[in-house]
N, C-alpha and C positions, 0 to 999 in steps of 0.2 A: 504494500500500500504506500502511496505517495500523494496524499490528498492536497498538500500545499506544494505547488510547483516551485515557487520561489517567493522571496520577500523583498519589498522595496521600502526600506525603513520600517514603519509600523504597519504597512499595508501587506496583506497576504494575498497572493494570487493562487487561486485554487485550480488544480488540474482538471477537475470536473467541468468547471465553467469554461476554461480555456478550450477543452476538447469540444464542448458544445458549440462554442463560437466558431471553431475551425470547421466543424461539421456543417454548420449553417453557411459559412462563407464558401466552402467548396461546393456544396450542393447548389447554392444560389448562382454562383459564377458559371458553373457548367451548364445548369439548366437554361440560364439566360443566353449563353452562347449557342446552345443547341437550338433554342427557339428561334434565334435570329437566322441561323443557317437554314431553317425550315420555312422562313418567311413569316413567322409569328412575331408578335410584338414583344421584344425582349424586356422592355421596361414593365409591361404588364406582368410578365412572369416574375420579375424581380419583386414587384409589389406583392404578388401572390405569395412568394417565399416569406416575406415579412409577416403576412397574415398567418401563414402556416406555422412559423416558429412561435409567434406569440400565443396563438390559440392552442398549439400543441403543448407548450409549457404549462399553460393554465389547466388544460384538461388532464395532462399527465400528473401534475401535482395534486389536482383535486381528487383524482381517483386514489392516489397514494395516501392522501390524508384520510379519505373515507375508509380505506382498508386498514388504517392504523389509528382509528378514531380515539381509542382509549388513551394512547400516548398524547395525541394533540389536544384532547380535552384538558389534560393537565399542563400542557406546554403549548398554548395556542400560537404564540409568537414564532415558534419553531417552524410553523407551516410556511413562513415566508422565506426561510433559509434555503433557497434553492441551491446555493453553492455547496451545501453539504450532501447533495444527491437526494434521490427520492422522487423518481418519476415512474409512472406505469405507462408503458408504451401504448397500450390499447386505449387508455384514457386520452392520451394525446392524439392518437389517430382519429378517434371519434370526434373530438373537438375540432381537429384540423379539417376533416372532411366537411363538417357543418360550415366552418368558416369559408372553406374553398367554394362550396356551393353558393353561398351568399355572394362572394366576390365575383365569381364567374357569371352568375346570373345578372348582377348589376352591370358588369362590363360586356355582357353578351359574348362571352368567349366559349367555344365548344368545350363541354365538360369532359367527355371521354377522351378526346384527343389530348387535352391538357393533362388529364390523369396519366395517360400513356407517357407523355413527355416527362412528367415529374417522377414517375415511379423509380427509374434507375437511380436518380439522385437522392431520393428519399432513402433507398437502400444503402447508398454510399454514406449518407449522413448517419444512419444507424451504425454502420461499421466503425466510423470514426468515434461516434459518441460512446460506444461500448468500451472503447479504450479508456475513456474518461471514467467509466464505471469501475474498470479494473484498477486504475490508479487511485480512485476514491475509496475502494473497498466495499462498495455497495453491489447489490445483485450477485452476491457471492454464491459459490457452489457448495455441495455437500462435502463433508470431510472424507478424504481418501485414506489418510493415515493421520496420526496425531499431529496437529498443526498444519496439515496440508489439505487444501480443498481443491475441488475441480475449478479451473479458471473459466467458469461458464461465460464470463464477459468476453473472453478472447475467443471462445468457441463461436459465440454469436457474431462477433466482429468478423471472423474469417468467413463464416457462412454468408453473412450479408454482403461482404465484398464479392463473393462468388455470384450472388444474386445480381449485384450491380453489373458484373461482367456479362452475365447471361442476358440482361435486359437492355443494356446500353446500345446495342446495335439494331434493336427493333425499331421500326418506323412508327411513330405515333399515328394512331388512326381511330379505331372504334372501341377502345377500352380493353382489348385483349391483353395488352402489356400490363395495365393496371391490375386487372384481375389475376394475371399470372403472378405478379408480385405478391398479392394478398394470399394466393394459394401457397407459394413458396415460403413466405414469412410465417404463416400460421402453422405449417408443418414443422419448420425449424423451431419455432417457439414452443410448440407442444412437446417436442422431443427434449429440448434443453431444460424445460421445466422439471423433468424427472431428475436432473442433476443439480437443480437449484437447492440451496439450503435456507433460503429466507422466505419462501412462500408456503404457507400452510395449505393443506387440502381443505376444500370447502364443499365438494360434491363428488360422491363416489370415488374418493381417493384422488381427485383432480384438483388442481389449484384454480383460482379464478381466471388466470391467464390461459390455462388449458381449456377451460369451459368456453371462454371467448374465442379461442383458436378454433375449436370445433365449429362454432357458429359461423365464423369468418370463412373457414375452409369450405363448408357446405354451400354457403351463399355465393362466394366468389366462384366456386366450381360450377355451380348451376349457371351463373351469368356468363362465365367464360365459354361454357359449352353451347349456350344459346346464340352467341355472337359468331357469325361465320368468319372464317379466316379468309384472307385475300386469295 
């Protein structure tokens, strides 16, 4: 663990926050450049990225707080300490999708084509962000031997980078890339949850993230199947 990356005087720079910032900047830069190469408005995509990161942080933090409500009832101000880690990806995903739909509707931008465009770079952002989780010590794995745990953050980071490589060469069109991303991520998350040491089972031996993964997998799978390939 290396939660504090470095200090400048009395100011501490947290590795989790730095990696989140790098994830956002990399995803936004590459998405904007790809949009411009496809004749889409790159500035609109950049604005969308801001909506996604803000809504994603709020949604991810809100679900984390709800899942740990006992602690935050006793320590309400800690709910604001994002730099200490504590985001649930699915909470962020749900909030980001809602925010994106509002933004795209107002701007009259094609939803599915934009979702296809963004999917690879969301995966890349996740890959970078999970390195921040590893450095911070959150989202940790089960103990393998005394004092040694599964580096589940790095497992997910590597898996999501592979997803990025799979998706990045696909041409944005009718939503198939977006739904493929959701299929791949839900499978990855479902499997990695078995190795996580911080998420309790809530239903039939499954964690809340596994339950959501099943719902996302089934929904995305049906939608992916109903959309014809080129």
